[in-house]
MITIGU-23370 format. One record per residue: x, y, z of N, C-alpha, C, O in turn. Coordinates in steps of 0.2 Angstrom, whole numbers, plus 2048, in hexadecimal, padded with zeros to 3 digits. Atoms other than C-alpha are relative to their C-alpha. Example, Ala and Ser with C-alpha at 12.3 -4.5 7.8 and 13.67 -1.06 7.14 Angstrom:
BEGIN
8047FA80083E7EA827804806800809805803/7FC7FA7FF8447FB8247FC8058037FF80B804/
This chain:
BEGIN
8057FE8055B5F38D768038057FC80580B7FE/7FD7FB8055BCF41D667FC8068007F6806801/8037F98015B8F53D638028027F98088017F7/7FF7FD8075B7F5CD528008078017FB80A804/8007F98015BCF6ED4F8008027F98048007F5/8007FD8065B8F78D408008078007FB80A802/8007F98005BDF8AD3D8058017FA80B8037FB/7FB8008065C4F8BD2B8038077FF8098077FC/7FD7F98005C8F9ED2D80780080380B804802/7FA8007FC5D6F99D398047F97FF80A7FA7FF/7FC8078005DAF86D387FE7FC7FA7F87FC7F8/8028048065DBF7BD297FE7F98037FF7F7809/8038077FE5D2F6AD2A8057FB7FF80A7FB7FD/7FD8068015D8F59D2B8067FE80580A7FA804/7FB8017FB5E3F5AD3A7FD7FC8067F77FC807/8028047FA5E3F4ED4980480280680A803805/7FD7FE7FA5E7F54D5A7FF7FB8067F97F9807/8018057FB5EAF48D698008038077FE7FF80C/8007FE7F95EBF53D797F98008037F48017FF/8078017FD5DDF50D857FD80780180080B803/8047FA8005D0F5DD857F97FF8047F77F9805/8068017FC5BFF60D8E7FB8057FD7FC80A7F9/8057FB8025AEF68D898008068047FE80B801/8007F97FD5B2F75D968058047FD80580A7FE/7FB7FC8045C0F7BD8A7FC8047FB7FF8097F8/8047FD8055B2F81D7E80080780180180C7FD/8017F97FF5AEF91D878068048008068097FD/7FA7FB8005C0F98D8A8038007F98068057F7/7FE8008075C4F93D787FC8057FC7FF8097F8/8047FB8045B5F9DD7180280780380280C7FF/7FF7F97FD5B9FACD7D8078027FD8078087FB/7FA7FE8035CBFACD767FF8027F98028077F7/8017FF8075C6FABD647FC8077FF7FE80A7FA/8037FA8015BAFBAD6680280580480080B803/7FD7FB7FC5C5FC3D727FA8038047FA80A805/8057FD7FD5B6FC5D7D80280380780580080B/7FF7FC7FA5B7FD2D8B807800802808802808/7F98007FE5CAFD2D8B8027FB8058067FD80A/7FE8057FB5CBFC2D957FC8018077FF7FF80C/8047FF7F95BDFC7DA27F97FD7FF7F77FD7F9/8078038005ADFBFDA77FB8067FF7FD80C800/8067FB80159CFC8DA58008058067FE80A806/8007FC7FA59EFCEDB7806804801807807806/7FB7FC7FF5AEFD6DB48077FD80380C800803/7FB8037FD5B9FC9DBC8057FD7FB8037FB7F6/7FC8038055C9FC4DB37FF7F88007FF7F5805/8008078015C8FB3DAC8067FC80280C7FE7FF/7FA8047FE5D4FA6DB47FE7F98007F87F7800/8008077FF5D7F94DB48007FE80780380180B/8008027F95D3F8ADC48077FF8038087FF809/7FA8027FE5E5F85DC5804807802809806806/7FD7FA7FE5EAF98DC87FE802807800807809/8027FE7FA5E1F99DD88057FE8058097FA805/7FB8007FB5ECF9CDE77FE7FB8067F87F8806/8018057FA5EDF90DF77FA8038047FA809806/8067FF7FC5DCF90E007FB8057FC7F68067FF/8047FC8045D4F9BDF27FB7FC7FD7FC7F77FA/8058048035C3F95DED7FE8037F97FF8097F7/8027FE8065BCF96DDB7FA8058007F6804805/8057FB8005B1FA5DD77FF8027F98007FE7F4/8017FE8075ABFAFDC88068017FC80B8037FF/7FA7FF8045B7FAFDBA8057FA80080A7FA7FC/7FB8067FF5BFF9EDBF7FD7FB7FB7F87F87FC/8028058055BEF91DB18047FA80180A7FA803/7FC8068005C3F7FDB18037FE7F98077FA7F8/7FE8018075C5F7FD9E8068047FE807809801/7FA7FC8035D4F85D947FE8017F87FB7FD7F5/8017FF8075D4F8DD838047FB7FC80A7FA7FD/7FD8058045D8F81D758048047FA8078017F6/7FD7FD8065DEF8FD698087FF80080A7FE7FA/7F88018005F1F8DD6E8017FA7FD8067F97F9/7FF8068035F0F7BD6A7FE7FF7F98027FC7F5/8028008075E7F7DD5A8048047FB8048037F5/7FC7FB8045F2F8BD548077FD7FF80A7FE7FA/7F9802800602F81D588017FB7FA7FD7F87F7/7FE80480560BF78D4A8057FB8028087F77FE/7FB8047FE617F6FD557FE7F98017F77F8801/8028077FF617F5CD578057FD80580B7FD805/8088017FF611F55D627FD80780380180B805/8037FA7FE605F63D668008018088007FC80B/7FF7FF7F9606F6BD777FA7FE8047F47FE801/8068027FC5FBF65D857FC8068027FE80B803/8047FB7FE5ECF6FD8A7FF8008087FF80580B/8018017F95EAF68D9C8057FC8038077F7800/7FB8047FD5F7F63DA87FC7FA8047FE7F4804/8048057FD5E9F5ADB27F98017FE7F68077FE/8077FF8025D7F57DAE7FC7FB8067FE7F6807/8038037FA5CBF52DBD7F97FE7FE7F58017FB/8068028025BCF47DBA7FC7FE8077FF7FB80C/8048017FA5AEF46DC77FB7FB8007F87F97FA/8068047FF5A1F3ADCD7FD8038067FF80380C/8037FC7FB595F44DD780480680280680A7FE/7FC7FA7FD59EF51DE28087FE80180B802804/7FA8037FF5AEF46DE28048007FA8027FE7F5/7FC8028055BDF45DD78017F98008047F6804/7FF8078005BDF34DD18067FD7FC8097F87FD/7FA8028045CBF34DC48038067FE80080C7FD/7FC7FB8035D9F3FDBD8047FE7FA8077F97FA/7FC8018065E1F40DAC80680580180680B802/7FA7FC8005F3F46DAB8057FD7FB8087F77FB/7FC8038055FCF44D9B7FD7FA7FD7F77FA7FB/8038078025FAF32D957FD7FC8057FA7F7804/8038047FA5F5F2CDA67FA8038027F8809802/8077FF7FD5E4F2BDAE8007FC8068017F6806/8018037F95E2F27DC17F98008027F6805802/8078017FE5D2F20DC78007FF8088037FA80A/8008007F95CFF23DDA7FA7FC8027F97F9807/8068047FF5BEF1BDD97FD7FD7F97FE8007F4/8028038065B6F0FDCC7F97FD8027F77FC808/8078037FF5A4F07DCA8017F98028067F6801/8018077FD59FEF7DD37FC7FD7FB7F67FD7FC/80480380559AEEDDC47FC7FA8027FE7F7808/8048067FD58DEDFDC68007FB7FB7FB7F67FB/7FF806805592ED4DB78077FE7FF80B802801/7F98028015A1ECADB28048047FB80A8047FC/7FC7FC8055A5ED5DA480280780280580B7FF/7FF7FA7FD5A5EE4DAF7FE8067FB80280A7FA/8037FB80459AEEEDA47F98038027F78087FF/8077FE7FE589EEFDAC7FE7FF8078027FC80B/8038007F957FEF1DBC7F97FE7FF7F48027FF/806802801570EE6DBA7FB8018057F5803804/8057FF7FA568EE8DCB7FF8088017F980A802/8017F97FF56BEFBDCD7FF8047FA7FE80A7FA/8017FC80756AF00DBA8068057FF8098047FA/7FA7FB801576F0EDBD8057FF8058047FE80B/7FA8027FB587F09DC480280680480480B801/7FE7FA7FC58CF14DD38088007FE80B7FB7FF/7F97FF80259DF1BDCE80580080680B800805/7FC8007FA5A4F1ADE08007F98038007F8809/8018077FD5A2F07DE28067FE8038067FA808/7F98027FD5B5F04DE480480680180580A7FD/7FB7FB7FE5C2F0FDEC8077FD7FF8087F7800/7F98028025D4F0EDE680580480380680A802/7FA7FD7FD5E3F13DF18067FB8008067F7805/7FF7FB8055EFF14DE87FB8007FA7F87FA7FA/8058008055E4F19DD98027FB7FA8087F97FA/7FE8048065E3F0DDCA8038057FA80080B7F9/7FC7FC8055EFF15DBC8007FD7FA8027F77F9/8008038065EDF12DAA8048057FB80480B7FC/7FE7FC8065F6F18D9A7FB8007FB7FA7FB7F7/8068008045E7F1ED908028007F87FE7FF7F4/7FE8018075F2F1FD808017F97FE7FF7F77F8/7FF8078015F8F0DD817FA7FC8017FA7F67FE/8068047FE5E8F07D897FA8048017F8805806/8067FC8005D9F11D847FA7FD8047F6801806/8068047FD5CDF04D8B8018008087FD7FE80C/7FE8007F95D6F07D9C7FE7F98047FB7F8809/8018077FE5D6EF4D9F8067FD8038067F8807/7FA8027FD5E8EF2DA5804805804807809802/7FD7FB7FB5EDEFBDB58087FF80080A7FA7FF/7F98007FF5FFF00DB68037FF8077FF80080B/7FD8017F960BEFBDC480280780380780A800/7FF7F97FE60BF0BDCE806800805808805808/7F98017FD61BF04DD78068027FC80B8047FF/7FB7FE804625F08DC88018088017FD80B801/7FF7F97FF62EF19DCA7FC8057FB7FA80A7FE/8047FB805626F21DBA7F98018027F6806802/8078007FF615F1CDBF7FF8038077FA806808/8007FD7F9618F20DD28008088007FC80B803/7FF7F980061DF31DCD7FA8047FD7F88097FF/8077FD80360DF34DC27FB8008067F7805806/8058017FA602F2EDD18018068057FD809807/7FF7FB7FC60BF3ADDC7FE8077FE7FB80B801/8027FA803609F49DD07F88018007F6806801/8078008005F7F45DCE7FD8018077F8805807/8037FF7FA5F3F43DE08018078037FD80A806/7FF7F97FE5FBF54DE47FC8057FC7F980A7FF/8057FB8045F1F5DDD67F97FF8027F5804803/8078027FE5E1F54DDC7FF8048077FA807808/8017FC7FA5E4F5BDEE8008077FF7FB80B802/8007F98025E8F6CDE77F98027FD7F68087FF/8067FE8045D8F6CDDC7FA8008057F6804806/8058007FB5CDF66DEA8008058067FA807808/7FF7FB7FB5D3F73DF67FC8077FD7FB80B801/8037FA8035CBF80DEA7F88008007F58047FD/8078018015BAF79DEA7FB8028067FD80180C/8057FF7FB5ABF7FDF47FA7FC7FE7F67FD7F9/80580580159EF71DF57F98038027F8807807/8077FE80058CF75DF27FB7FB7FF7FD7F67FC/80580580157CF6BDF27FF7FF7F87FF8037F4/80180180757AF62DE17F98037FE7F4801800/8067FD80356EF6CDD67FC7FB7FC7F67FC7FB/80480580456AF5DDCB7FC7FB8047F87F8801/8048057FC563F53DD97FA8038047F7800807/8067FD7FD557F60DDF7FA7FF7FC7FA8007F6/806801804545F5DDDA7FD8077FF7FD80B803/8027F980153EF6CDD17F98018037F57FD804/8077FE7FE52FF76DD77FD8057FB8018067F6/8037FB805523F82DCE8058067FF8058097FA/7FC7FA80052FF90DD38068007FC8098057FA/7FA80180453DF89DC97FE8027F88038037F4/8027FF807533F8CDB87FF8087FF7FC80B803/8017F9801534F9EDB17F98017FE7F67FD7FA/8077FE802524FA7DAF80080880080280B805/8007F9801523FB9DA87FB8048037F5801803/8057FB7FD51AFC7DB07FD7FF8077F9802809/8028017F9518FC0DC18067FF80580C7FE803/7FB8007FB522FC0DD18027F98017FE7F4803/7FE8077FF52DFB0DD37FE7FE80780080180C/8018037F9527FA5DE17F98028027F7800807/8077FE7FE516FAEDE27FB7FB7FE7FC7F67FB/806805801505FA5DE27FE8007F97FC7FB7F6/8027FF807502FACDD18057FC7FB8037F97F6/7FB804803512FA4DCB7FF7F98007FE7F67FB/8028077FF50DF93DD27FA7FF7FB7FA7FA7F8/8068018034FCF95DCA8017FF7F87FF7FB7F5/7FE800807503F99DB98047FA7FD8027F77F8/7FC80680150FF8BDB97FC7FA7FF7FC7F67FB/804806800503F7EDBE7FB8007FB7F87FA7F9/8057FF8054F7F84DB18028017F97FF8037F5/7FD7FF807503F85DA37FE8077FD7FD8077F7/8027F9802500F98DA280680580080680B801/7FA7FC7FF512F9EDA28048027F980A8037F9/7FD7FE806515FA2D908038078007FF80C802/7FD7F97FF521FB1D8E8008037F98028097F8/
């Protein structure tokens, strides 16, 4: 998905950049541009990228998955420097694919229900863990943006990419602390803010249920 950046005070318009980026890069980019907190989070922790975590160290306050885009946008070199060595894509709580340079490796893919492999008519929403791939499906997303032609992972160049990706995936997963999915929890009345009452109290419930929580 293309992204557009406009900041005339610093960057001229009309440029096109091809390095892969993420919406998670917006926060560290803005923090660098405004020099917020001298590179520290609101809680005082130094901001770090998740790749800086040591062996067995879990992510905590001040640890970001995004990187600042300022260096890439400031650069005049051709080609522009990469922002991420590896980008991890999730399906639920699992890493389903990894981007590395021009390569993208899929460890799981959807189990489509039509000949065109585009829809799931019975389940409406296709489960993204329908098929497991070991070794992963590997694509060159610059030459094959539709990811329709898997590469031969037995070739040395492709085998090396798969090995680097697998090592980075294991290192990344070792830093994760799994928690219950917050998006799958059904809300209760106590999840709604209500001014002037104790959260979770009977009065809180009453005001929420009677739409009396205006602040």
